[in-house]
C-alpha positions in Angstrom: 70.3 105.4 52.2 70.9 102.9 55.0 69.9 102.2 58.6 71.1 99.5 60.9 69.0 98.5 63.9 71.5 97.3 66.5 70.9 95.4 69.8 72.5 96.7 72.9 74.9 93.8 73.1 76.8 91.8 70.6 75.8 88.6 72.5 72.5 87.0 71.5 69.7 87.3 74.0 68.5 83.7 74.3 65.1 85.0 75.7 64.4 86.6 72.3 62.9 84.7 69.3 65.4 83.4 66.8 68.3 84.0 69.2 70.1 80.9 67.9 69.8 82.0 64.3 71.1 85.5 65.2 74.2 83.8 66.8 74.7 81.5 63.9 74.5 84.0 61.1 76.5 86.6 63.0 79.5 84.3 63.3 81.6 82.2 61.0 78.8 80.9 58.7 77.8 84.4 57.8 81.5 85.2 57.0 81.6 82.2 54.7 78.8 83.6 52.6 80.7 86.9 52.2 83.9 85.0 51.3 82.1 83.1 48.6 79.7 85.8 47.5 80.6 85.8 43.8 80.4 82.1 43.4 77.1 81.8 45.4 75.5 84.7 43.5 76.3 82.9 40.2 75.2 79.5 41.6 71.8 80.9 42.7 71.2 83.1 39.7 68.4 80.9 38.3 66.8 80.9 41.8 66.8 84.7 41.9 65.4 85.0 38.4 62.6 82.6 39.4 61.8 84.6 42.5 61.7 88.0 40.7 59.6 86.7 37.9 57.0 85.3 40.3 57.0 88.5 42.4 56.2 90.6 39.3 58.0 93.7 40.7 57.2 97.0 39.0 58.7 100.6 39.0 57.1 102.4 42.0 56.7 99.3 44.1 57.7 99.4 47.7 59.4 96.1 48.5 60.6 94.3 51.6 63.4 91.7 51.1 63.7 89.3 54.1 67.0 87.7 54.8 68.8 89.7 52.2 72.2 88.2 52.9 75.0 90.0 51.0 72.4 91.8 48.9 71.9 90.1 45.5 68.1 90.0 45.7 67.8 93.5 47.2 70.0 95.0 44.6 68.1 93.3 41.8 64.8 94.4 43.2 66.0 98.0 43.6 67.0 98.2 40.0 63.5 97.0 38.9 61.5 99.3 41.2 63.5 102.4 40.2 66.0 101.8 37.5 69.3 103.7 37.9 69.3 107.0 36.0 65.7 106.7 34.7 65.0 110.4 35.4 61.4 109.6 36.3 59.1 111.9 38.3 55.5 111.3 39.4 53.8 107.9 39.8 56.3 105.0 39.5 59.3 107.1 40.3 59.5 106.4 44.1 60.0 102.7 44.2 62.2 101.4 47.0 63.5 98.3 48.7 63.9 97.8 52.5 66.3 94.9 53.0 66.4 93.1 56.3 68.9 90.6 57.8 69.9 89.6 61.3 73.7 89.4 60.5 75.6 92.7 60.8 78.4 91.3 58.6 76.1 90.3 55.8 74.3 93.6 56.0 77.6 95.6 55.9 78.6 93.7 52.8 75.2 94.3 51.1 75.4 98.0 52.0 78.9 98.3 50.5 77.7 96.7 47.3 74.8 99.2 47.0 77.2 102.1 47.5 79.7 100.8 45.0 76.9 100.4 42.4 75.4 103.8 43.3 72.0 102.3 44.1 70.2 104.7 46.4 66.6 103.5 46.6 67.6 100.8 49.0 67.7 100.7 52.8 69.4 98.1 54.9 68.2 97.3 58.5 69.5 94.8 61.0 66.2 93.3 62.2 64.3 90.1 62.8 61.2 90.0 60.6 59.4 88.0 63.2 59.3 90.9 65.7 60.3 94.1 63.8 57.7 96.9 64.2 56.9 97.4 60.5 54.6 100.2 59.4 51.1 98.9 58.7 50.1 98.5 55.0 53.4 99.8 53.7 54.7 97.3 51.1 53.4 96.2 47.7 55.6 93.2 47.7 57.6 91.0 50.1 60.2 88.7 48.7 62.7 86.3 50.2 65.3 84.0 48.7 66.0 81.3 51.3 65.4 83.8 54.1 62.2 82.8 55.9 62.8 79.1 57.0 64.6 80.1 60.2 61.7 81.5 62.3 61.1 80.1 65.8 57.4 80.8 65.3 56.5 81.0 61.6 52.8 81.9 62.3 53.8 84.9 64.4 56.5 85.9 61.9 54.2 85.7 58.9 51.4 87.5 60.8 53.9 90.3 61.5 54.9 90.5 57.9 51.3 90.3 56.7 50.4 93.5 58.6 53.1 95.4 56.7 51.7 94.5 53.3 49.1 96.7 51.5 45.7 95.2 50.8 46.1 93.5 47.4 49.9 93.2 47.8 51.6 89.8 48.1 54.5 87.9 49.4 56.7 85.5 47.3 59.4 83.4 48.7 61.6 80.4 47.7 62.6 77.5 50.0 64.3 74.2 49.6 62.0 71.3 48.8 63.9 68.8 50.9 67.2 67.0 51.4 66.6 64.0 49.2 65.6 66.2 46.2 68.7 68.4 46.5 72.0 66.8 45.8 73.8 70.0 46.7 72.9 69.2 50.3 72.3 65.4 50.2 75.6 64.3 48.6 77.9 66.1 51.0 75.9 65.1 54.0 75.9 61.4 52.9 79.7 61.5 52.4 80.2 63.2 55.8 77.9 60.7 57.6 79.6 57.7 55.9 83.0 58.9 57.2 82.1 60.5 60.6 78.8 58.9 61.6 75.3 60.4 61.8 74.5 63.4 63.9 71.5 63.5 66.3 68.2 63.6 64.5 66.4 66.9 64.4 62.7 67.6 63.7 62.1 68.1 60.0 60.2 71.3 60.7 62.9 72.7 63.0 64.3 76.1 61.9 66.8 75.5 59.1 67.2 75.2 55.4 64.7 72.3 55.0 62.1 73.6 57.4 59.6 74.4 54.6 59.9 71.3 52.6 56.3 70.3 53.3 54.3 72.6 51.1 50.9 71.8 52.6 52.1 72.6 56.1 53.6 75.9 55.0 50.4 76.9 53.1 48.5 76.2 56.3 50.8 78.3 58.3 50.4 81.2 55.9 46.6 81.0 56.0 46.7 80.8 59.8 48.9 84.0 59.8 46.2 85.9 57.8 47.2 85.5 54.2 44.8 84.5 51.4 45.1 83.1 47.9 48.0 81.0 49.2 49.7 79.0 46.4 52.8 76.8 46.2 54.6 75.0 43.4 57.6 72.7 43.2 60.1 73.7 40.6 63.6 72.6 39.5 66.4 74.9 38.5 70.2 74.4 38.3 72.8 75.7 40.7 75.5 76.8 38.3 79.2 76.5 39.0 81.2 77.7 36.0 84.4 76.7 37.8 83.3 73.0 37.6 84.1 70.4 40.2 87.1 72.3 41.5 84.7 75.0 42.6 81.6 73.2 43.5 83.0 70.3 45.6 85.1 72.3 48.1 82.4 74.8 48.6 79.9 72.1 49.4 82.1 71.3 52.4 82.3 74.9 53.5 78.5 75.4 53.6 75.5 73.3 54.6 75.1 70.1 56.6 78.5 68.6 55.8 80.2 71.7 57.1 78.4 71.4 60.5 79.1 67.7 60.8 82.8 68.2 60.0 83.0 70.9 62.6 81.0 69.1 65.3 82.9 65.9 64.8 86.3 67.5 65.1 87.2 65.8 61.8 90.8 65.4 60.9 92.4 66.7 57.7 92.4 63.2 56.4 88.6 62.9 57.1 87.9 66.2 55.2 90.0 65.2 52.2 88.3 61.8 52.0 84.8 63.4 52.2 85.8 66.0 49.6 87.0 63.2 47.2 83.7 61.4 47.6 81.7 64.6 47.0 83.7 65.4 43.8 83.2 61.9 42.5 79.4 62.1 43.0 79.2 65.7 41.6 80.9 64.6 38.5 77.6 63.3 37.3 76.5 66.9 36.9 79.5 68.1 34.8 78.7 69.9 31.6 80.8 71.5 28.9 80.5 74.9 30.7 81.0 73.8 34.3 79.0 71.8 36.9 75.2 72.3 37.0 73.6 70.7 40.1 69.8 70.3 40.0 67.9 72.0 42.8 64.3 71.3 43.7 62.6 74.3 45.3 59.2 75.2 46.8 58.0 78.6 45.8 55.1 80.2 47.7 52.8 83.1 46.9 50.4 84.6 49.3 48.2 87.7 49.2 47.3 90.3 51.8 43.6 90.2 52.6 
């Protein structure tokens, strides 16, 4: 069961909230996530496990997944809320997941995965959670794995989401704790800056992967948006690359801040190869007998609906 909320034009409306993000994820960066889906799902498996454990999903829950990407989190949540082939009827049998993303390409890939796995209690919608007209008091849980750090107006977005949660329900999401604490971002960026020069500074709270690194600020935003019992923790997990350096280092240049700097600087092939060599040398510190495990420091937030 799927739906796809489409705008009237394929071009972003810059008067709309989050227009830049719609443009970004609807273009080449979104396609990269599809191309590297298998590796990224494996790399972020510990992150997803952490998110689902904290969310405490149960059969029968109605769940909203924000920024579902190619669908790993939504598929996992759908299995929990209504396990495939359980034959249940009555209470606990009607659990479902609504998965939202602003990228048509990512949603189509997620939709295809659900179809191939015969998972039916899952709906995909192209929508912006900041402005989407959710039904009031509908969801037991809202989850997001790296999907809520891109709002132009976080208070408006979280307020809109809060209205969709049942009293007593909650929202759980994971965000990056900051550049310095995450070598997956910091090492490639440092290598790219050393070769190409530093980009223009951006505000640390600007929409982007690191926008929610300040836990106290985010907790205040959630409270301002109408949530209660707001909590946050800093946790460390590993990003797991079973293919080792040959897998992790090139991918680090395809995604994240190094990728943007390489593109914006019109880097030569020699530049890119030099940056890749520096990244591989630094990532070697994280080699294990089974691959390359890069530590990631995350902020995980839990907030309840009043």
